[in-house]
C-alpha positions, 0 to 999 in steps of 0.5 A: 503472504496470500494474495487478496482481492479488493473484495476480501480486503473490503470484508475486513474493512467494511467501513471503507468504501470499496472504491476507496480500497481499490484506489488505495491498493492501486496506488500502493501497487504503483509505489512498488509496495504491492504487486498484483496479478489478474485472476479472471476479472479481478486483481489479486494483491500481495506485498512486494516488500517486507514489513521491515522495508516498508517501515524503513521507507516510511521513516526515511520519507518522514525524516526527509520531509522534516529536514526539508521543512526544518533545515536548521534542525 
């Protein structure tokens, strides 16, 4: 997939604050879901994992959370 800047994401999601999008992309990078490369003064972001891997991580996390809170189930 093509790498995108925060500004490009903001164009597609104008209702979201620019700073919120930037923080979200940085957090996703920290979690290994996105990678980023510097281009000039900005960073470009792209997926670091496949859609299937992301879905697996989400489901695994949800199940672990449920088991931790409802061990009798």
